[in-house]
Structure formats: structure tokens, C-alpha cells
N, C-alpha and C positions, 0 to 999 in steps of 0.2 A: 848459535841459534839454530842452525840446521841439525846439529846433533841433538839438541834438546827437543826439536819437533819429531826426530825419528824415534828418539826415546818414549816420548809422549805416545806416538802413534803405535809403538810395540805395546806399551802398556795398555792402551786402549784395545788393541786387537786381543791381548791376552785375557783381559776383563770380559770381553765379548764372547770368547771361546769358553772361558769358565762358566760364564753365565748361560751359554747354550747347553753346557754338559751338565749344569746344576741339577741336582736331584728334583724331578718334578713332584708336585703334590696335587692331589685332587681332593675336594671337599664333596663327598658323596652322601646320601642320607643314611648309609650304613656307617659313616665316619670318614675322618681325614687319613688319606694314604700318602706315604712318600714311596716313590718308585725310583725308576733308573731311566737315565738318558741314554739311549742307544745312538747308533749311526743312522743316518738318513732321516734324522728329525723323528724317529720312534721313540715313544715312552712305554716302559714296561712296568707292570705291577703285578707281582707274583704272590702266590700263597694267600688270597684273600679268603677268609672263612664266609661261607654262604649259608652255613647251618650250623647248630650247635654240635658238639662231639657226639656221635651215636655210640656212646659207652655206657656201661653199667645198665641201668633200667632203660636207657635210650637205645640198647642194642636191640634189633628187631623191631623198632617202632618207626612210624612215618617221620622224616626229618622235622627238626624244629627250627624255625628261622632264627639265625644268629642275632643277638641283641647288638644295637650300635654300640661302638666303643667310644671312649674318651681320649683325647689327646690324638697324636699323630702315629699311626701304625705303620711300622717298617714293611714294605711290600717289595723288598728287593730280593727275596729268596724264595724258591718254590716250597709249598707245603709237602708233606710226605705223601707217597703214593698210598692207596688203601691196601689192606692186608691181602696178600696173595701167595701163592705157592713159588717157590724158587723156580726160574725158567730152566726148561731142559737144557743141559750143557750142548753148546754148539748149535743151539737154534739160530736161525737167521733172525729172529725178532728179539733176541736177548740184548738187553743194553750192556754197554761195555763195563759199566760199574753198577753193582746192584743199587736200586733206587731205595733211599729210606722209606720204611713203611711205617704206618701207625694206624690203630682203628679210628683215631681222631684225624680224618683225611678229608673231610668235605670242604674242598677249597676250589678256588678258580683263578685263571690268570689272565690278564688283559694286555694286548699289545694295540696302541693306538698311535696315530701321527699326531705330533705335537699340536697342529692346527685343526684337528678334527672338529667337525660341527655338523651334526645331524647325519654322521657317516653311516653306511650300512654295517649291520653287525653280523659276524660270522662266527657261529658256535660251534666248536670242534667237540665230538664226543668220540673219545679213543676207542679202538678195538682191543681184541685180546680174550675173546670167547667169553666174555662176561666173567672171566676169572683173573686176568692180569692187565698189565698197562698203567699208564698214568698220563694226564695232561702235560707232565712235565718232562715227557721224553724229548731229548735233543731233536729228534726227527720231526716233532711238531712245532718247533720254535715258530712263533706267529710273526716275527718282525718283518720278513720279506713279504709275506702276504699283506700285513697291514700297510706296507708301502704302496700297495696298490689302491690305497684310499679306503681301507675297511678298518673296523674295530674288531680284532680277533680275540676270541675268548676261548680257552681250553678249560675242561672241568674234570674233576674227579668224581667219581660214584661208587658206592660200595659194591664189591665184588664177590663171587663166589657164594659160599654159604652164608655170609654175612650180608649179602645184598639180596638173596634170593630164596632163604629158606621158608618154606611154609609148614606150619604145624597147627594141628587143631587147638593147641592152648594158646598160641599167638593169635588165632582167629578169635578166640574166646574173649581174649582182652582187649580186642579192637572194636572201636565203636561202630565200625562198619561190618565187623564180622568176617574180615578177610585178613590175609597174610602172605607175605612171599614176595611182594614187588617193590622192595625197599630201594634197590638200586634206581629203578625207574622212577619212583617217587623222588629219590635224590635229583635226578636230571629235571624234573618238573620244578623243584624247588630252586636249582639253579637258574632256570628260565624266570622264574618270579623274581629272584634277586636282581638279574639283568634288566627285567622291565622297570624295577624301581630305581636302579642305580646307574645303568650304562650312559645315561645322558651326562653325567658329571665326566665322563671320559671322552665325551664328544660323539657318542653313539646315538642312532636313532631307534629307540625302543619300537616303533612302528615299522621298522624294517629288518627284522631278524631272520636269519637264515640258519637252520639246525643242519649241521653236516656230520657224517660219520662214514668209517669204513670197517667192513666185516662186522663184528659185534656192535661197533659204533652205529654202522647202517641198519642192522637189525634193531638198534634202540631207536634210530629215526622212525623205523615203520611203527614200533610201539606207541611212539609219541604222536604219531599221526592218526593212530588208533585210540588213542586215550583222550577222553572228554575233557579231564582236568587240565590237559596241555593245550586245549583250543584256544586260540588268540594269543598264546605266548610266542608263536613264530609265523612267518609269512611266506617262506619258501623252504624247500628241503633238498638236500644233496644225499644220495644213498650210493656209496661206492662199495661194490661186492656185497651186497645185501643178501639175505637167504629168508625167504618166507616159509619156513618150515613149520610143521605142525607143532601146536603149542599146548602144554597141558592146561587142564582145568583144575581148579582148587579143589574140588571135592569129588569129581567123578572122573573114570577112567575114559579117555576119549582118543579115537584114532591110535589105539594100542599103546598109548602113553599113560602110565599110572597117574592117578590124582596128586597133585603137588603137595597136599597134606600128607598122604600116604607115603610119598617120598621123604617127607620130613620124619615120620614116625620110623621108616626104614633106616634111615641115617642115623637116627639116635639109638637104634638097636645095633647097628654095626659097630658104632664107636663105643658103645657099652656106657653112654651117658644118658640117663633116662631124667625126664622132667625138665621144664622150662627154667627153673631156677639154677639147676646144675648147668645147663648149657649156656645160660647167661654169665655164669661165673667162671667158665672155662677159659682158659688163655686164648686169645684170639688166633694167634699165629698157629699154636697146636690144633685148634679146632679147624682152621682152614687146611692145614695139611692133612689131617685125618680124613676131612670130607673129600678132599681130592683123591687120597688113597683109596677111599671107598666109591670112587666113580660118581659122586655127587656131580649132577649135569645142572648148572645155573641157568635157567630161563625164568622169564616172565610167566605168569600164568593168568588164565581167564577166570577173573574172580567175580565179574559182574559189577564191579565198581570201578577199579583203575582200568582194567582191560574188560569191557563188556562182552567182546567177541573175539573169536580167532581172528588174527590180523587179515588171514586170507578171505574171511567172510565179511569183515568190516569192508574191504576194499570191493569185494563184489557187491555189497549193497550199496555203495557210494557212501558210506558214512564215515570215511577218513576224511582228515583235514583238507579243505578244497583250497590247495596251495600249488603254485608251479614246482615242478621237481626236475632234477638232473641226476640221472641213475644211469648205471653201467657196471661193467665187469671186464675182467682180465683174461686174455686168451690162455694164460698158463695157471690159471688159479691154484689147481691142485698139484702142480708140479712142486710146491713147497709145503703141501698138505697131504703127503702120500698116506698118512696115517688114516684117511678117510677111505683108502682104496682097499678092496678085498684082496686076498691072494690071488695071483693071476693062475688061469687054467692052463693045462699043459700045452695045449696048442689052439689053432684057430678053429679046429673041428669041435673041440670040447667047449670052446667058447659060444659058438654057434648053437649047440646042443643046449646048453645053459639058457640061452636067450629064448629060444623056441619053447623051452619047458616052462619059462616065467612069464612071457608076454603074449602067449595066445595069439589071438588075431593081430596083435601089433608087432608081431615078432619080425616079420619081413621088414616093416618099416624102421624098427630099430636096428637091424642088421645093415640095411641100406645106409642109414645115417651114421652107424658106429660099426663099420665092418672089421672082421677079426683078423685081417691080414697084418696089422700092426696092432697087436694086442694092448700095449702100453698106450698108445695114442688113444685108441678105442675107449679104454677104461678111463683115462684122464678126461676125456671130453665128455664121457657119459654123465660122470659125477659133477664136472664143471656145469654142464647145461642144466641138470637137475637141480642144482642148488643155486647158482649164481646168474647164469644166463637167462633161464625162465622167470626168476624173480625180477631182475632188472627190466626186461621187456614188459612184464606184467605191471610193474610200476607205473611205466609210461603210458601204457594202454589205458590203465584205470584212471590215471589224472587227466589223460586226453578226453575219456569219456565223461569227466566231470566238467569239461569246458576250459580246464587249465592247461597252460603252456607245459610241455614235457619234452625232456631233451635226453636222448639216448647216446651213450658211448660206449666204445670197445677199445681197450688198451691192449695194444699189440706190439709194443716197443720192446726191442731187445738191444743188448749191447754184449761186447765180447765176453767179459767175465760172467755174466749171468747165462749167456747162451752156451758157453763152453761147460758150465756145471750142470746144464739140462734144466735150467731155470728161466727161460725165455718167458717175459710178460708174467712174472709170478705174483701170487697173492700179496697186495699192500705195495707191489713194486712201483706204483705210480706215486706213492705218498711224498718221496723227496723230491719229486718234480713239481707236485702242488705246492708244498711249503719252501721250495726253493733252497732246500737244505742237501744238495747233492754231495757236500763234503762231510756230513755229520750223521750218517748212517751207522747202525749198530756194526760191531767188529766183524760178525760172520756174513754181512750183507754183501753181495757181490759188488765189488768198487766199481762206480760209476766213471766213465773216462772224463776228464777234465777238458773238454772240448767246448767250441763254439755251438756244435750242432746240439750236444746235450742242454747246454745253458738256454739255447733258443727254444728247444721244445718245454723246458720248465717255464720260461716266461710266457710262452703260449698258453700252458694248461692254467697257470696262475690268472693270466688275463681273463680267459674264459670263465673261470669260477668266480673271480672277482666282479665281473660283469653281471653274471647271473644274480650274485648276491645284491648287487646295486639295483638292477632294472627287471629281474626275471628273465633276461634274454642274454645267452653267452655270446660274447663277442671278444675277439682279441685283435690288437692293432697289427695290420699287416698279414693277418691270417684269414682262411677261408671262412665264408659265412657258414654258420652253424644252424640248420633249419630244425624247426620243431618235428617232433616225431609224426604225428598228423596222419593223413591218409596216404601218404607216401612211405611211411614207416623209415623216416630218414634217421640217420645217426652219424656220429663223427667217430672215425677210427684214428687212433693215435699210434702211429707207427714211427718211422723216421721222423716223420712231420704229420700234421693233422690233415686228414683228407675225408671230406664228407661222402656219404654213400646212402644208398636205400636198400631196404630189405636185407638186414643182416641175418645171415643164416637162415634162410627161408625154410619154413616148415617145422624148425626147432620148437619154437614156443608152442605150435599146435600140438605137436606130439607129447611133449612134456605135460601140458595142460590136461590132454585127455588122460594120461596116466594119473594125474593128482586128481582130477575130477572123479575117476573111478575109485580111487583109494578113498577119497571123502566121502562119496556116497555109500560105500562099504561100512565106514564108521569105525573099523577095528584095526586100520592100517596106517601108520605114520608114512610121511613122504619126506626124504631128505636125502641122506646118503646111501640108503638101502636100495640101490639101483643096480641095473646091469645083470651080472651073474649072480648077485645075492638079493635081488628083488623078490619079494613074496609073490606067489601067482596072482597074475592080474585079474581082477574080477572083470566079467564080461556082462553086457546086457544092463548096465546099471542106468536107471532112470535119469534123464536130463544129461547124460554124457555121451559124446561121440564115440 
């Protein structure tokens, strides 16, 4: 009798376990999906199409909503990444195994607690210079972040020449007379799909946070400035964003050629003329040739998708009025040294260049970026001009709108990174956010398997999840993170989170003055052309300090 009871209990336990791990299904408006049950009660649904394949006649057209499917769709495997050049050998950011790619790549992935109900939605937009990357990269696995009570979504969007080519013939065939912002339109289409379908996964379509790092954070800013994205999200996270000058569709602005002209120039360089021939060209060959021809994918100000330069939209207060969490890393440029010019011969040569280029601001530049340590000066100059200024500008502008805004500074180092000269490098915070400390790319400095690193990861995930939930970042057992506000508060992530005030006093004002004068001049871009390669700085520009 006892043995029979024991056997019955064992069978019952096995059945319960099997049921717990049974493939979950959801019935969404898009169709029924079969996913995968993961550990800790998380369900994953991968490779879900949110738009039709942008191939053939749909290449370089706005995304078309995917039709609902019949039957049960297998959602246990990621869809292919969008077409992109091969990663540079030895790059920190290159995946261990090349990601399968296809022009048919407009899919998204969902991780959700099994019992999710009206859960906050966290939409991750991957980085990669609008040229590479994918929402399926192992470092972006959303399971651990979903365990914080979020429904996590990662998306693919068209990249490079396939995502951002503008061309007069493309504009002519457009009902709106515009072209070039296809990757951005993909992101908007993904957000529309989420609005219609995320409730089936337990997500709250009225509580969506868009988040991204590097080009993903640039995309967050584009979305904040894009009228068609308004109302599709309710909070924003911008990690290492860069508010650089943006090309216009048909005119040269800020020293940047018109986007349509760049498209014509690319066609000339690769010796493929005419839209029909470009559309018929193999996608991978086209992408490789465009990259080799130095085609720079960026959104463009077309008066429709992006009515204004992002910097101008934020100045006017015409960006999305949502809470924001933004920040940057101490060592941004340590892993992006291609952004640096060749070093001058010595400190005297460095100082001479700064004085020749910055005029009345030269002494302020030399005081902030002295030439005793040339490498440190050049790294900090480019970091602040691109990432530091942008992060602080974002929180200042949202604060001015009456929105909660939170600034962070990632200054965390660990032995392998610091020994390689990569202290707090660009994107170094991402494994901590996603809890993927053990699944970083092969060339990534190995993160120690210690309680301290795990604790920092838990703190970061806790703050981000809380912000997605309530608009206020808070983590159990960790310091309170005050809003930027009048105190100009921030949170520094070193060995542990430590709140502070007035991060790098005077940095923002100095860079803002440089950018203001370049903007007023009208013929100068503002991005990595700073320091010893800066164009002579205009003086006496109206409205600029």
C-alpha cells in the first residue's frame, strides 16, 4: 500500500513537472503561437513576424503589417538577423557564431512570466551603428529581466543601406514624397504590433518602455522625435545615446550632404544605376559594397517621419513627453578608438592645436582636457562630445518638460577589462542589465564569477525594471536614485551604486556652447570632429554663449 502510494505520488510529481515545462501557447490577434517554457516560470516566444518580408518590390518601402496566420506557429527559434556586413575580426562585439541573416528579418521576440497580467513592457532596440546586430544576440536574452516582472521584447529592424538608403526615385514613388527612414519605420511598426498583441502575453500596452544602447539609444531619440511613434510608448531608456547632426532629405545641412544625394553617390560608386537594378541586386552583395563605399546609415529629416533635427525637436519641447532614464560610460571610447584622430607629437603640439581650433574657448578646453596625458585627454574629449553631453541634454530637456528624468554614469571596472585598457567600455553595462554575465561574446573581457558582480547586475536590473514599472528607478537594498532636477542628481555605478550631484561640472555647458555655435554657423557637423581635429570654432554667433 505504501509502495503504491509512493509510486502514485512520483507519477503525480512527474506529471506536474511535465505540465510545468509543457510548451506554452498564446492566442494573440496575430495568431496562435507555441513557445518554450524556461526556468523560473518564464515563457519565451521567438522569431515572431511583425511585418511582411521587405523583399522584391517591398525593398525600400515602409513596412507592411504581417497578415494573421492560421493554425499554431512554432515560436521556439529566433528569426534571422537582418542583412549586415561581417563583423571585424577580433571585435569585442562580434558574436561567437555568425548569426544567420536574411532580408526577410522583421521579427521580434518575447519573454514573459507565465503568470504575467498587465505587466510593464520593456522593448529592447539593439545597437550596432545602424549597421549590425540583432535582437537574438545571447547577451540580450530577456529571461532574467523578465523574471523582474516585465514582459521583455527585442526587435530586429532593417540595417545599413537596406534600412536607410534615400534616393530621388524612392521619394518619387512614395505617397509622402520621402525616402530613407525604413529602419526607423520598422521600429514604429514593431511598436504598433506590440500595442495590438502584447496583452496576449500578459503585457500592458499602456505601459511600454522603449530602451536601447548606442545606435539603439539613437533610435530611442528618433522615436521620441517621430510623430508617428507618439502614444506607442510611455517611458524611454537611452544608454550611450549620441545626438549628432542628422542629414536632411534634400538639402545639405550642417556640413552633411543631402540624404538623397548620398544615395545617388552610392549608386555611382558601386556602378549600379537606377532603382530597378538596385532592387534586383543581391542583398548581401549590396550591403557589402555599400559598407566598403563608406555609406553611413542614419535617419534623415524628411519633414514627415522626422520633421526636425532631433536636437531641435528637444530644444522646442516637441519630443515625446515621457519619463527618461539616460546615461553613459566612463570608458566609451576605449573600445571605439577608430573615432579618435592620430595623437599629436606631444603636449605642446596638442595645446597648439586646441588653441588654433577653439579660439576664446581654448583655455576652457585645455583646463578640462589637459595635454599632460594625451590619451586620456583625447578619450575624454570625444566621450563627452558624443555621449556625456547627449545624456545630460536628454535629462535636462525632459526635466524642462515636467517629466521625471534620471541620469547615470557607468564607471565599473573589473580585472580583465581594466588590464586590457577597457575600463567601463562602450556597452560594458549590458551583461549586467540583462543578467547575462556568462554569455558575453568571445572577445569580451571575461566578467568574474563573484557575488559582487552578481549583486551589481541585480541592482541594475532592479533599477531598470522599477523604472519600466513606475517611472521611478528603485532596487531592493540599494540607494535611492533621485531625479535629475535642480540638484542635477545622478547615480554612479562603480563597484556599487552611489548617488551623487553635479556629474562633471561644466562639461555640459562647454560642449553645449560648441554645439550651439556650430549649429548657428549652419555648415558644421557636431560629432567626433572635436579636439585636435575640430574645425575652427565660430565666434560671436547670435544666441550662443
